Structure formats: structure tokens, C-alpha cells
All heavy atoms as an XYZ file, in Angstrom:
921
protein
N       4.152      6.798      3.463
C       5.389      6.271      2.967
C       5.490      6.581      1.485
O       4.503      6.446      0.768
C       5.458      4.765      3.228
C       4.560      3.930      2.328
S       4.411      2.215      2.794
C       2.900      2.303      3.715
N       6.627      7.029      1.013
C       6.803      7.230     -0.431
C       6.626      5.896     -1.146
O       7.122      4.871     -0.686
C       8.241      7.723     -0.553
C       8.623      8.168      0.814
C       7.800      7.373      1.777
N       5.892      5.899     -2.230
C       5.582      4.638     -2.890
C       6.106      4.544     -4.314
O       6.267      3.464     -4.837
C       4.066      4.406     -2.895
C       3.693      3.082     -3.490
C       3.907      1.915     -2.781
C       3.155      2.991     -4.764
C       3.592      0.678     -3.322
C       2.833      1.758     -5.309
C       3.046      0.604     -4.586
N       6.371      5.633     -4.964
C       6.643      5.579     -6.398
C       5.342      5.854     -7.117
O       4.503      6.596     -6.628
N       5.142      5.236     -8.245
C       3.943      5.486     -9.048
C       2.858      4.467     -8.720
O       2.861      3.357     -9.221
C       4.306      5.435    -10.534
C       3.141      5.814    -11.424
O       2.124      6.309    -10.904
O       3.250      5.604    -12.634
N       1.891      4.852     -7.905
C       0.812      3.965     -7.471
C      -0.240      3.750     -8.558
O      -0.730      2.661     -8.748
C       0.168      4.553     -6.209
C      -1.082      3.859     -5.732
C      -1.028      2.575     -5.202
C      -2.318      4.492     -5.794
C      -2.173      1.939     -4.751
C      -3.462      3.860     -5.349
C      -3.379      2.591     -4.833
O      -4.519      1.965     -4.389
N      -0.572      4.821     -9.283
C      -1.708      4.750    -10.193
C      -1.348      4.752    -11.673
O      -2.220      4.838    -12.530
C      -2.680      5.899     -9.906
C      -2.065      7.254    -10.133
O      -0.841      7.398    -10.123
N      -2.897      8.251    -10.327
N      -0.072      4.658    -12.023
C       0.313      4.520    -13.416
C       0.374      5.793    -14.223
O       0.404      5.744    -15.445
N       0.445      6.960    -13.551
C       0.495      8.224    -14.295
C       1.908      8.791    -14.408
O       2.093      9.911    -14.853
C      -0.438      9.258    -13.673
C       0.003      9.688    -12.278
O       0.998      9.144    -11.754
O      -0.648     10.585    -11.713
N       2.910      8.029    -13.998
C       4.337      8.395    -14.062
C       4.740      9.474    -13.063
O       5.830     10.023    -13.156
C       4.736      8.808    -15.472
N       3.890      9.770    -12.076
C       4.217     10.725    -11.024
C       4.356      9.989     -9.698
O       3.598      9.058     -9.418
C       3.119     11.794    -10.891
C       3.043     12.667    -12.105
O       4.039     13.225    -12.550
N       1.851     12.782    -12.677
N       5.310     10.401     -8.856
C       5.471      9.738     -7.560
C       4.285     10.021     -6.641
O       3.734     11.122     -6.648
C       6.761     10.341     -7.005
C       6.945     11.617     -7.731
C       6.286     11.464     -9.066
N       3.902      9.023     -5.890
C       2.747      9.108     -5.002
C       3.160      8.764     -3.574
O       4.258      8.281     -3.326
C       1.654      8.145     -5.475
C       1.245      8.403     -6.922
O       1.048      9.573     -7.273
O       1.130      7.430     -7.679
N       2.256      9.009     -2.641
C       2.512      8.795     -1.230
C       1.353      7.990     -0.654
O       0.188      8.329     -0.870
C       2.603     10.163     -0.537
C       2.919     10.217      0.928
C       4.365      9.783      1.173
C       2.725     11.644      1.443
N       1.648      6.898      0.078
C       0.624      6.120      0.764
C       0.674      6.449      2.244
O       1.751      6.503      2.837
C       0.850      4.617      0.568
C       0.787      4.093     -0.858
C       0.985      2.580     -0.865
C      -0.506      4.460     -1.532
N      -0.504      6.657      2.847
C      -0.589      7.043      4.254
C      -1.589      6.128      4.947
O      -2.727      5.989      4.499
C      -1.034      8.517      4.388
C      -1.179      8.900      5.840
C      -0.072      9.442      3.667
N      -1.145      5.500      6.041
C      -2.027      4.658      6.861
C      -2.223      5.352      8.192
O      -1.263      5.711      8.869
C      -1.392      3.287      7.059
C      -2.235      2.353      7.907
C      -1.611      0.989      8.034
N      -0.341      1.053      8.734
C       0.152      0.066      9.473
N      -0.494     -1.062      9.587
N       1.310      0.198     10.076
N      -3.488      5.528      8.590
C      -3.734      6.173      9.874
C      -3.819      5.139     10.984
O      -3.727      3.941     10.750
C      -4.969      7.083      9.815
C      -6.284      6.332      9.698
O      -6.337      5.111      9.969
O      -7.286      6.968      9.331
N      -3.999      5.593     12.217
C      -4.019      4.724     13.380
C      -5.200      3.777     13.431
O      -5.201      2.813     14.182
N      -6.228      4.036     12.636
C      -7.399      3.170     12.595
C      -7.318      2.124     11.493
O      -8.256      1.374     11.280
C      -8.668      4.004     12.408
C      -8.932      4.896     13.599
O      -8.778      4.475     14.741
N      -9.299      6.129     13.348
N      -6.209      2.106     10.751
C      -6.030      1.108      9.712
C      -6.527      1.500      8.341
O      -6.586      0.677      7.439
N      -6.901      2.768      8.168
C      -7.319      3.251      6.856
C      -6.097      3.694      6.071
O      -5.204      4.333      6.622
C      -8.284      4.429      6.986
C      -9.619      4.038      7.560
C      -9.873      4.151      8.917
C     -10.619      3.538      6.743
C     -11.098      3.784      9.450
C     -11.849      3.174      7.263
C     -12.082      3.294      8.612
O     -13.285      2.931      9.130
N      -6.035      3.335      4.779
C      -4.919      3.764      3.941
C      -5.443      4.561      2.760
O      -6.433      4.196      2.144
C      -4.094      2.586      3.442
C      -2.810      3.041      2.772
S      -1.726      1.739      2.175
C      -1.279      0.900      3.668
N      -4.745      5.662      2.490
C      -5.076      6.504      1.346
C      -3.813      6.757      0.537
O      -2.721      6.778      1.078
C      -5.657      7.838      1.798
C      -7.021      7.717      2.427
C      -7.624      9.070      2.654
C      -8.999      8.956      3.261
N     -10.043      8.890      2.282
N      -4.009      6.950     -0.753
C      -2.912      7.337     -1.636
C      -3.053      8.826     -1.914
O      -4.127      9.295     -2.263
C      -2.971      6.555     -2.940
N      -1.978      9.549     -1.727
C      -1.927     10.951     -2.107
C      -1.193     10.978     -3.439
O       0.009     10.726     -3.501
C      -1.207     11.774     -1.042
C      -1.981     11.847      0.239
N      -2.796     12.899      0.553
C      -2.095     10.959      1.258
C      -3.363     12.685      1.729
N      -2.945     11.513      2.167
N      -1.943     11.240     -4.499
C      -1.418     11.115     -5.850
C      -0.665     12.367     -6.256
O      -1.183     13.479     -6.156
C      -2.553     10.831     -6.831
C      -3.409      9.606     -6.488
C      -4.538      9.447     -7.487
C      -2.564      8.355     -6.416
N       0.559     12.169     -6.724
C       1.382     13.276     -7.174
C       0.866     13.853     -8.483
O       0.157     13.192     -9.238
N       1.238     15.090     -8.736
C       0.870     15.748     -9.980
C       2.133     16.096    -10.752
O       3.232     16.057    -10.209
C       0.074     17.042     -9.718
O       0.913     17.955     -9.016
C      -1.170     16.760     -8.903
N       1.978     16.434    -12.007
C       3.125     16.756    -12.854
C       3.674     18.148    -12.570
O       4.792     18.462    -12.956
C       2.739     16.629    -14.319
N       2.902     18.995    -11.900
C       3.357     20.355    -11.631
C       3.588     20.543    -10.145
O       2.775     20.140     -9.325
C       2.323     21.399    -12.102
O       1.097     21.166    -11.415
C       2.081     21.287    -13.602
N       4.685     21.150     -9.803
C       5.002     21.420     -8.398
C       4.430     22.746     -7.935
O       4.353     22.999     -6.740
C       6.519     21.438     -8.202
S       7.285     19.859     -8.525
N       4.050     23.588     -8.841
C       3.643     24.951     -8.497
C       2.447     24.988     -7.564
O       2.371     25.836     -6.688
C       3.332     25.738     -9.770
N       1.525     24.097     -7.737
C       0.305     24.153     -6.930
C       0.428     23.427     -5.603
O      -0.340     23.647     -4.701
C      -0.863     23.570     -7.716
C      -1.200     24.414     -8.898
C      -2.429     23.907     -9.545
N      -2.822     24.875    -10.568
C      -4.021     24.995    -11.023
N      -4.963     24.221    -10.579
N      -4.294     25.893    -11.934
N       1.367     22.509     -5.476
C       1.557     21.732     -4.246
C       0.267     21.063     -3.799
O      -0.012     20.945     -2.623
C       2.105     22.604     -3.114
C       3.419     23.208     -3.421
N       4.569     22.472     -3.504
C       3.765     24.477     -3.708
C       5.573     23.261     -3.797
N       5.115     24.473     -3.938
N      -0.542     20.646     -4.761
C      -1.785     19.958     -4.441
C      -1.669     18.501     -4.852
O      -1.084     18.178     -5.864
C      -2.957     20.599     -5.176
C      -3.244     22.009     -4.688
C      -4.405     22.585     -5.398
N      -5.585     21.772     -5.142
C      -6.724     21.943     -5.776
N      -6.851     22.863     -6.686
N      -7.751     21.178     -5.507
N      -2.226     17.652     -4.076
C      -2.248     16.229     -4.390
C      -3.688     15.746     -4.361
O      -4.481     16.186     -3.539
C      -1.431     15.428     -3.368
C       0.047     15.651     -3.480
C       0.772     14.756     -2.482
N       2.178     14.793     -2.739
C       2.841     13.897     -3.459
N       2.202     12.898     -3.995
N       4.133     13.990     -3.637
N      -3.975     14.853     -5.246
C      -5.271     14.205     -5.249
C      -5.210     13.041     -4.274
O      -4.224     12.330     -4.209
C      -5.586     13.696     -6.654
C      -6.924     13.043     -6.771
C      -7.147     12.514     -8.184
O      -6.285     12.609     -9.041
N      -8.302     11.946     -8.400
N      -6.262     12.828     -3.510
C      -6.286     11.745     -2.528
C      -7.199     10.628     -3.029
O      -8.266     10.881     -3.572
C      -6.778     12.272     -1.189
C      -6.534     11.308     -0.077
C      -6.759     11.935      1.262
N      -8.079     12.488      1.365
C      -8.397     13.481      2.187
N      -7.505     14.020      2.962
N      -9.623     13.932      2.235
N      -6.763      9.388     -2.825
C      -7.518      8.224     -3.278
C      -7.431      7.128     -2.221
O      -6.395      6.927     -1.614
C      -6.911      7.735     -4.584
C      -7.610      6.576     -5.201
C      -7.012      6.309     -6.556
N      -7.633      5.154     -7.134
C      -7.313      4.666     -8.299
N      -6.374      5.231     -9.015
N      -7.921      3.614     -8.767
N      -8.523      6.409     -2.011
C      -8.550      5.326     -1.034
C      -7.789      4.121     -1.560
O      -7.768      3.847     -2.754
C      -9.987      4.928     -0.723
C     -10.781      6.107     -0.207
O     -10.245      6.842      0.635
O     -11.919      6.304     -0.654
N      -7.147      3.377     -0.646
C      -6.371      2.192     -0.998
C      -7.049      0.970     -0.373
O      -6.895      0.709      0.812
C      -4.912      2.305     -0.493
C      -4.120      1.066     -0.881
C      -4.259      3.573     -1.040
N      -7.813      0.207     -1.173
C      -8.478     -0.974     -0.614
C      -7.522     -2.145     -0.500
O      -6.562     -2.267     -1.257
C      -9.566     -1.278     -1.641
C      -8.989     -0.797     -2.931
C      -8.153      0.417     -2.578
N      -7.784     -3.018      0.471
C      -7.140     -4.319      0.480
C      -7.678     -5.087     -0.726
O      -8.816     -4.869     -1.137
C      -7.464     -5.067      1.762
C      -6.783     -4.544      3.031
C      -7.480     -5.093      4.261
C      -5.311     -4.904      3.033
N      -6.903     -5.993     -1.316
C      -7.388     -6.718     -2.501
C      -8.730     -7.407     -2.297
O      -9.566     -7.394     -3.188
C      -6.272     -7.727     -2.772
C      -5.053     -7.059     -2.268
C      -5.503     -6.312     -1.031
N      -8.968     -7.989     -1.137
C     -10.236     -8.676     -0.926
C     -11.402     -7.695     -0.900
O     -12.509     -8.029     -1.276
C     -10.213     -9.554      0.332
C      -9.988     -8.833      1.622
C      -8.523     -8.743      2.012
O      -7.642     -8.841      1.167
N      -8.253     -8.541      3.289
N     -11.177     -6.450     -0.471
C     -12.241     -5.455     -0.490
C     -12.575     -5.074     -1.926
O     -13.734     -4.929     -2.287
C     -11.824     -4.207      0.289
C     -11.723     -4.453      1.768
C     -11.076     -3.292      2.495
O     -10.155     -2.673      1.989
N     -11.553     -3.018      3.685
N     -11.556     -4.931     -2.752
C     -11.760     -4.586     -4.154
C     -12.485     -5.722     -4.862
O     -13.425     -5.503     -5.611
C     -10.404     -4.309     -4.820
C     -10.498     -3.923     -6.265
C      -9.126     -3.586     -6.849
N      -8.033     -4.393     -6.392
C      -7.714     -5.593     -6.871
N      -8.427     -6.136     -7.808
N      -6.674     -6.256     -6.400
N     -12.088     -6.965     -4.611
C     -12.677     -8.112     -5.286
C     -14.114     -8.349     -4.847
O     -14.951     -8.764     -5.644
C     -11.837     -9.362     -5.023
C     -10.489     -9.306     -5.703
C      -9.557    -10.401     -5.223
O      -9.883    -11.179     -4.337
N      -8.373    -10.458     -5.805
N     -14.411     -8.088     -3.588
C     -15.758     -8.320     -3.082
C     -16.679     -7.146     -3.356
O     -17.866     -7.212     -3.107
C     -15.713     -8.583     -1.576
C     -14.988     -9.860     -1.212
C     -14.748     -9.971      0.278
O     -15.140     -9.109      1.058
N     -14.088    -11.028      0.693
N     -16.136     -6.056     -3.871
C     -16.952     -4.885     -4.167
C     -17.515     -4.221     -2.927
O     -18.608     -3.672     -2.954
N     -16.788     -4.278     -1.835
C     -17.281     -3.685     -0.590
C     -17.358     -2.172     -0.719
O     -16.504     -1.534     -1.319
C     -16.357     -4.048      0.572
C     -16.262     -5.526      0.910
C     -15.253     -5.737      2.025
C     -17.607     -6.072      1.323
N     -18.392     -1.612     -0.158
C     -18.531     -0.159     -0.129
C     -17.535      0.413      0.858
O     -17.369     -0.100      1.946
C     -19.954      0.237      0.295
C     -21.007     -0.172     -0.707
C     -20.860      0.548     -2.025
O     -20.538      1.749     -2.019
O     -21.059     -0.094     -3.062
N     -16.863      1.478      0.472
C     -15.874      2.065      1.356
C     -16.544      3.004      2.341
O     -17.570      3.606      2.051
C     -14.798      2.802      0.580
C     -15.265      4.069     -0.081
C     -14.071      4.778     -0.698
N     -14.486      5.969     -1.371
C     -14.676      7.147     -0.798
N     -14.501      7.273      0.485
N     -15.049      8.195     -1.496
N     -15.955      3.115      3.496
C     -16.408      4.099      4.481
C     -15.963      5.470      3.991
O     -15.105      5.586      3.129
C     -15.781      3.788      5.839
N     -16.540      6.509      4.525
C     -16.219      7.846      4.027
C     -14.748      8.203      4.232
O     -14.206      9.014      3.514
C     -17.109      8.885      4.683
S     -16.952      8.963      6.472
N     -14.079      7.578      5.183
C     -12.682      7.918      5.431
C     -11.712      6.994      4.699
O     -10.522      7.086      4.897
C     -12.378      7.947      6.927
C     -12.531      6.618      7.621
C     -13.893      6.440      8.227
O     -14.897      6.506      7.545
N     -13.962      6.215      9.509
N     -12.173      6.102      3.864
C     -11.277      5.233      3.103
C     -11.531      3.773      3.401
O     -12.571      3.406      3.916
N     -10.589      2.942      3.045
C     -10.692      1.512      3.288
C      -9.936      1.144      4.553
O      -8.800      1.552      4.747
C     -10.124      0.726      2.115
C     -11.040      0.665      0.926
C     -10.899      1.543     -0.123
C     -12.052     -0.285      0.865
C     -11.741      1.487     -1.225
C     -12.900     -0.351     -0.224
C     -12.735      0.543     -1.268
O     -13.561      0.480     -2.346
N     -10.571      0.345      5.382
C      -9.951     -0.103      6.626
C      -9.335     -1.476      6.421
O      -9.452     -2.067      5.370
C     -10.989     -0.147      7.736
N      -8.688     -1.967      7.455
C      -8.168     -3.320      7.442
C      -6.659     -3.397      7.449
O      -6.093     -4.441      7.743
N      -6.004     -2.293      7.133
C      -4.543     -2.294      7.091
C      -3.938     -2.332      8.493
O      -2.731     -2.523      8.638
C      -4.031     -1.089      6.311
C      -4.328     -1.188      4.846
C      -5.397     -0.646      4.187
C      -3.566     -1.873      3.848
N      -5.342     -0.954      2.858
C      -4.221     -1.706      2.609
C      -2.388     -2.619      3.881
C      -3.736     -2.250      1.425
C      -1.907     -3.156      2.699
C      -2.587     -2.972      1.488
N      -4.754     -2.189      9.538
C      -4.235     -2.225     10.906
C      -3.988     -3.648     11.403
O      -3.536     -3.839     12.521
C      -5.153     -1.471     11.864
C      -6.566     -2.011     11.866
O      -6.968     -2.717     10.951
N      -7.331     -1.657     12.873
N      -4.229     -4.664     10.583
C      -3.861     -6.032     10.978
C      -2.352     -6.217     10.891
O      -1.826     -7.225     11.361
C      -4.584     -7.102     10.133
C      -4.176     -7.032      8.662
C      -6.085     -7.004     10.310
C      -4.683     -8.205      7.836
N      -1.667     -5.245     10.327
C      -0.211     -5.305     10.192
C       0.443     -4.315     11.137
O      -0.026     -3.197     11.298
C       0.209     -4.987      8.755
C      -0.413     -5.924      7.757
C      -1.355     -5.474      6.848
C      -0.076     -7.274      7.738
C      -1.930     -6.336      5.938
C      -0.656     -8.146      6.841
C      -1.576     -7.673      5.944
O      -2.153     -8.535      5.044
N       1.564     -4.728     11.751
C       2.293     -3.802     12.612
C       3.394     -3.075     11.854
O       4.033     -2.182     12.389
C       2.841     -4.508     13.856
C       3.708     -5.700     13.521
O       4.338     -5.767     12.483
N       3.733     -6.665     14.428
N       3.602     -3.442     10.595
C       4.546     -2.728      9.740
C       4.123     -2.903      8.287
O       3.806     -4.018      7.859
C       5.963     -3.273      9.944
O       6.890     -2.564      9.158
N       4.085     -1.810      7.550
C       3.809     -1.829      6.113
C       4.887     -0.988      5.461
O       5.115      0.160      5.856
C       2.412     -1.259      5.775
C       2.174     -1.267      4.272
C       1.318     -2.029      6.499
N       5.572     -1.553      4.460
C       6.716     -0.886      3.854
C       6.592     -0.928      2.334
O       6.301     -1.983      1.756
C       8.038     -1.575      4.281
C       9.237     -0.914      3.625
C       8.180     -1.574      5.787
N       6.832      0.219      1.705
C       6.945      0.275      0.244
C       8.338     -0.248     -0.099
O       9.338      0.344      0.286
C       6.748      1.699     -0.247
N       8.395     -1.352     -0.791
C       9.645     -2.078     -0.984
C      10.240     -1.892     -2.376
O      11.322     -2.369     -2.673
C       9.419     -3.580     -0.671
C      10.725     -4.325     -0.464
C       8.575     -4.242     -1.730
C      11.431     -3.972      0.792
N       9.563     -1.194     -3.253
C      10.010     -1.106     -4.640
C       9.409     -2.260     -5.426
O       8.403     -2.854     -5.031
N      10.024     -2.626     -6.529
C       9.497     -3.678     -7.401
C      10.086     -5.024     -7.010
O      10.999     -5.536     -7.640
C       9.819     -3.333     -8.859
C       9.196     -4.309     -9.834
O       8.367     -5.130     -9.416
O       9.557     -4.252    -11.015
N       9.525     -5.622     -5.986
C      10.048     -6.872     -5.439
C       9.891     -8.048     -6.397
O      10.762     -8.903     -6.497
C       9.360     -7.177     -4.109
C       9.925     -8.298     -3.268
C      11.360     -7.992     -2.850
C       9.066     -8.510     -2.031
N       8.791     -8.102     -7.119
C       8.542     -9.246     -8.002
C       8.973     -8.993     -9.453
O       8.704     -9.805    -10.335
C       7.073     -9.668     -7.951
C       6.132     -8.539     -8.347
O       6.595     -7.478     -8.793
O       4.911     -8.740     -8.205
N       9.645     -7.882     -9.685
C      10.238     -7.538    -10.982
C       9.239     -7.535    -12.139
O       9.545     -7.970    -13.251
C      11.406     -8.472    -11.294
C      12.521     -8.368    -10.275
C      13.690     -9.290    -10.560
O      13.517    -10.297    -11.290
O      14.784     -8.994    -10.061
N       8.041     -6.978    -11.885
C       7.050     -6.880    -12.956
C       6.883     -5.451    -13.469
O       6.016     -5.169    -14.285
C       5.700     -7.429    -12.502
C       5.058     -6.596    -11.409
O       5.708     -5.670    -10.871
O       3.888     -6.873    -11.061
N       7.719     -4.540    -12.959
C       7.648     -3.151    -13.400
C       6.762     -2.260    -12.553
O       6.600     -1.080    -12.852
N       6.161     -2.805    -11.480
C       5.274     -2.030    -10.611
C       5.753     -2.148     -9.164
O       6.194     -3.217     -8.740
C       3.835     -2.521    -10.715
C       3.318     -2.552    -12.113
N       3.128     -1.417    -12.863
C       2.994     -3.590    -12.909
C       2.685     -1.753    -14.057
N       2.605     -3.071    -14.115
N       5.624     -1.068     -8.405
C       6.048     -1.065     -7.008
C       5.114     -1.909     -6.149
O       3.920     -1.994     -6.403
C       6.106      0.363     -6.479
C       7.230      1.146     -7.119
O       8.272      0.587     -7.431
N       7.020      2.429     -7.311
N       5.702     -2.512     -5.125
C       4.991     -3.444     -4.256
C       5.065     -2.987     -2.800
O       5.850     -2.111     -2.453
C       5.611     -4.844     -4.373
C       5.707     -5.320     -5.812
O       4.747     -5.109     -6.571
O       6.747     -5.904     -6.174
N       4.249     -3.618     -1.961
C       4.288     -3.424     -0.514
C       4.625     -4.749      0.152
O       4.269     -5.812     -0.361
C       2.924     -2.995      0.027
C       2.365     -1.640     -0.332
C       0.961     -1.496      0.273
C       3.264     -0.534      0.158
N       5.278     -4.685      1.303
C       5.367     -5.832      2.195
C       4.762     -5.399      3.520
O       4.871     -4.239      3.925
C       6.807     -6.369      2.387
C       7.323     -6.980      1.108
C       7.737     -5.327      2.903
N       4.103     -6.342      4.173
C       3.445     -6.058      5.442
C       3.702     -7.212      6.396
O       3.683     -8.372      5.996
C       1.943     -5.879      5.216
N       3.967     -6.873      7.664
C       4.224     -7.883      8.690
C       3.071     -7.902      9.676
O       2.652     -6.861     10.187
C       5.517     -7.563      9.426
C       5.849     -8.589     10.503
C       7.055     -8.200     11.294
N       6.801     -6.931     11.979
C       7.762     -6.203     12.548
N       9.013     -6.579     12.489
N       7.453     -5.083     13.163
N       2.553     -9.106      9.950
C       1.482     -9.215     10.936
C       2.066     -9.508     12.323
O       3.280     -9.692     12.474
C       0.432    -10.254     10.512
C       0.945    -11.684     10.449
O       1.961    -12.012     11.102
O       0.305    -12.484      9.748
N       1.207     -9.563     13.338
C       1.662     -9.738     14.722
C       2.355    -11.071     14.946
O       3.204    -11.194     15.831
C       0.481     -9.591     15.687
N       2.032    -12.076     14.138
C       2.669    -13.378     14.276
C       4.024    -13.478     13.590
O       4.664    -14.521     13.624
N       4.444    -12.386     12.957
C       5.740    -12.368     12.293
C       5.724    -12.835     10.855
O       6.776    -12.954     10.226
N       4.528    -13.093     10.308
C       4.444    -13.470      8.901
C       4.612    -12.232      8.034
O       4.057    -11.175      8.330
C       3.108    -14.135      8.590
C       2.833    -15.467      9.289
C       1.452    -15.986      8.920
C       3.904    -16.493      8.936
N       5.370    -12.364      6.973
C       5.599    -11.278      6.033
C       4.773    -11.552      4.792
O       4.803    -12.657      4.230
C       7.084    -11.194      5.674
C       7.520     -9.942      4.926
C       7.424     -8.719      5.847
C       8.945    -10.106      4.410
N       4.013    -10.545      4.353
C       3.121    -10.668      3.207
C       3.534     -9.684      2.125
O       3.859     -8.546      2.427
C       1.686    -10.389      3.626
C       1.179    -11.322      4.670
C       1.189    -11.121      6.026
C       0.625    -12.612      4.467
N       0.665    -12.205      6.667
C       0.303    -13.144      5.731
C       0.357    -13.378      3.328
C      -0.267    -14.398      5.889
C      -0.215    -14.624      3.491
C      -0.523    -15.120      4.765
N       3.511    -10.133      0.877
C       3.784     -9.250     -0.263
C       2.482     -8.907     -0.961
O       1.665     -9.782     -1.231
C       4.716     -9.925     -1.270
C       5.077     -8.996     -2.436
C       5.858     -9.697     -3.532
N       4.937    -10.467     -4.355
C       5.090    -11.734     -4.677
N       6.119    -12.425     -4.245
N       4.207    -12.358     -5.429
N       2.293     -7.616     -1.218
C       1.200     -7.138     -2.045
C       1.823     -6.604     -3.330
O       2.477     -5.564     -3.319
C       0.427     -6.012     -1.346
C      -0.480     -6.489     -0.241
C      -0.040     -6.558      1.069
C      -1.783     -6.861     -0.527
C      -0.884     -6.985      2.083
C      -2.635     -7.296      0.482
C      -2.174     -7.353      1.788
O      -3.010     -7.778      2.776
N       1.650     -7.322     -4.429
C       2.218     -6.892     -5.701
C       1.374     -5.767     -6.282
O       0.162     -5.918     -6.462
C       2.260     -8.060     -6.691
O       3.167     -9.035     -6.247
N       2.023     -4.642     -6.562
C       1.329     -3.532     -7.194
C       0.977     -3.875     -8.631
O       1.755     -4.532     -9.337
N      -0.207     -3.454     -9.065
C      -0.652     -3.730    -10.423
C      -0.428     -2.545    -11.356
O      -0.688     -2.642    -12.549
C      -2.125     -4.143    -10.419
C      -2.436     -5.401     -9.600
C      -3.926     -5.679     -9.604
C      -1.657     -6.592    -10.121
N       0.026     -1.415    -10.795
C       0.311     -0.244    -11.615
C      -0.905      0.564    -12.008
O      -0.801      1.519    -12.774
N      -2.058      0.213    -11.494
C      -3.292      0.927    -11.822
C      -4.030      1.425    -10.588
O      -5.216      1.677    -10.624
C      -4.209      0.023    -12.644
C      -4.649     -1.213    -11.881
O      -4.265     -1.413    -10.735
N      -5.456     -2.040    -12.514
N      -3.315      1.520     -9.469
C      -3.951      1.963     -8.229
C      -4.540      0.828     -7.423
O      -5.433      1.044     -6.608
N      -4.065     -0.392     -7.634
C      -4.546     -1.524     -6.848
C      -3.421     -2.536     -6.672
O      -2.359     -2.420     -7.275
C      -5.765     -2.173     -7.513
O      -5.418     -2.706     -8.772
N      -3.691     -3.529     -5.838
C      -2.722     -4.571     -5.530
C      -3.331     -5.940     -5.803
O      -4.538     -6.131     -5.665
C      -2.307     -4.515     -4.053
C      -1.555     -3.275     -3.697
C      -2.210     -2.200     -3.121
C      -0.196     -3.167     -3.945
C      -1.522     -1.044     -2.787
C       0.501     -2.023     -3.621
C      -0.168     -0.958     -3.045
N      -2.482     -6.900     -6.140
C      -2.913     -8.292     -6.250
C      -3.135     -8.835     -4.839
O      -2.719     -8.231     -3.851
C      -1.848     -9.109     -6.979
N      -3.768     -9.975     -4.750
C      -3.980    -10.625     -3.460
C      -2.632    -10.890     -2.788
O      -1.628    -11.130     -3.454
C      -4.738    -11.935     -3.650
N      -2.619    -10.828     -1.487
C      -1.369    -10.999     -0.750
C      -0.814    -12.412     -0.906
O      -1.557    -13.379     -1.077
C      -1.558    -10.657      0.722
C      -2.365    -11.672      1.480
C      -2.552    -11.255      2.922
N      -3.151    -12.345      3.693
C      -3.285    -12.335      4.990
N      -2.878    -11.299      5.687
N      -3.829    -13.346      5.611
N       0.506    -12.498     -0.834
C       1.225    -13.764     -0.915
C       2.209    -13.790      0.246
O       2.935    -12.813      0.465
C       1.998    -13.885     -2.252
C       2.857    -15.128     -2.279
C       1.040    -13.853     -3.424
N       2.227    -14.898      0.997
C       3.176    -14.979      2.107
C       4.591    -14.998      1.558
O       4.929    -15.778      0.680
C       2.925    -16.207      2.972
C       3.794    -16.218      4.203
C       3.521    -17.388      5.129
O       2.455    -17.988      5.094
N       4.496    -17.701      5.955
N       5.422    -14.106      2.112
C       6.800    -13.967      1.637
C       7.815    -14.427      2.671
O       9.004    -14.457      2.386
C       7.064    -12.506      1.263
N       7.367    -14.771      3.864
C       8.305    -15.221      4.883
C       7.636    -15.354      6.230
O       6.472    -15.022      6.402
N       8.398    -15.850      7.192
C       7.920    -15.976      8.568
C       9.080    -15.654      9.506
O      10.228    -15.570      9.077
C       7.385    -17.390      8.830
O       8.416    -18.340      8.649
N       8.755    -15.454     10.760
C       9.784    -15.152     11.748
C      10.256    -13.704     11.741
O      11.249    -13.376     12.390
N       9.548    -12.840     11.047
C       9.964    -11.439     10.936
C       9.665    -10.638     12.197
O      10.064     -9.483     12.298
C       9.314    -10.805      9.714
C      10.002    -11.228      8.453
C       9.824    -12.395      7.778
C      11.004    -10.507      7.754
N      10.653    -12.439      6.692
C      11.390    -11.293      6.650
C      11.624     -9.269      7.944
C      12.355    -10.890      5.755
C      12.577     -8.865      7.035
C      12.937     -9.657      5.955
N       8.998    -11.222     13.183
C       8.725    -10.495     14.430
C       9.970    -10.367     15.306
O       9.938     -9.699     16.317
C       7.563    -11.139     15.202
C       7.741    -12.623     15.402
O       8.610    -13.246     14.774
N       6.924    -13.208     16.237
N      11.091    -10.989     14.927
C      12.342    -10.792     15.678
C      12.961     -9.443     15.354
O      13.852     -8.986     16.072
C      13.353    -11.920     15.421
C      13.819    -11.928     13.971
C      12.791    -13.270     15.828
C      15.002    -12.850     13.710
N      12.490     -8.801     14.290
C      13.023     -7.493     13.898
C      12.121     -6.382     14.404
O      10.901     -6.463     14.297
C      13.146     -7.390     12.378
C      14.062     -8.417     11.786
C      13.537     -9.528     11.134
C      15.431     -8.290     11.906
C      14.383    -10.493     10.599
C      16.281     -9.250     11.370
C      15.752    -10.356     10.713
N      12.736     -5.363     14.956
C      11.974     -4.225     15.459
C      11.462     -3.358     14.320
O      10.325     -2.903     14.341
C      12.890     -3.395     16.372
C      12.168     -2.416     17.238
C      13.165     -1.760     18.185
C      12.506     -1.549     19.512
N      13.408     -0.962     20.483
N      12.310     -3.128     13.329
C      11.972     -2.238     12.218
C      12.253     -2.952     10.899
O      13.274     -3.628     10.754
C      12.806     -0.941     12.279
C      12.532     -0.196     13.577
C      12.514     -0.045     11.088
C      13.455      0.980     13.803
N      11.358     -2.784      9.943
C      11.569     -3.276      8.583
C      11.695     -2.053      7.686
O      10.826     -1.195      7.667
C      10.404     -4.154      8.107
C      10.233     -5.359      9.023
C      10.609     -4.601      6.662
C       9.021     -6.182      8.722
N      12.817     -1.979      6.954
C      13.005     -0.820      6.066
C      13.230     -1.269      4.638
O      13.598     -2.362      4.355
C      14.156      0.076      6.507
C      15.426     -0.719      6.706
C      13.788      0.804      7.778
C      16.655      0.116      6.975
């Protein structure tokens, strides 16, 4: 999903979650000529705080959500955020910190399982 600036370098980045729940950031570069992106693992906040060692394919755990959406700057702090919906319909906000990480999740709503798609 297009995310905006994940790591604070003023270049647009892309977040990708695979079917096993691993998420990686594909970091944009200032030059288009090479069409190369740097890849970086995206930990859940609790993994970052606990200092968990990452698996070789990235950080897991994002598969607890059936929808993850880059929502823009929801909390108006100047950094892009994510919202994620779990199977019970709870909506969670992950506030982007602008340095390649997210703050701990905060419940942003409930009953979101009545919607098929969140955009």
C-alpha cells in the first residue's frame, strides 16, 4: 500500500504485507533512474519495544488484522498513520512516528466488521 514518507527522508515509500503476516517497507529514493528501492522490515510496536529478534523474512504479527490501510495523517502530528481492523471488527490506529516506526496501537472504533472494504 502506498504510505507516504515512512522513514522521514521526504521520499514516498510503500508498505507490503504478505500472506504470512510479515510487513516490509520498500523505501523510495530521490532518483527515478535506477528504479531501485531499499527494503526495510516493519515491526509491530510491541516487537520494537521488547527488542525481539526479527526473522529473516521480516516482522510477523500483522496477520491478526483482516484489513490494514494507510490512512494519511489521522492524528494531525505531521506523520502518516495506519488503521487496522481485526476479526472482531475493532479498528486500531497506529500513529506513524516519522522515523520508520509506529507508536503503540490505540483503539479507534468498533463495529467495523460490517464493512467489506476499508479505504
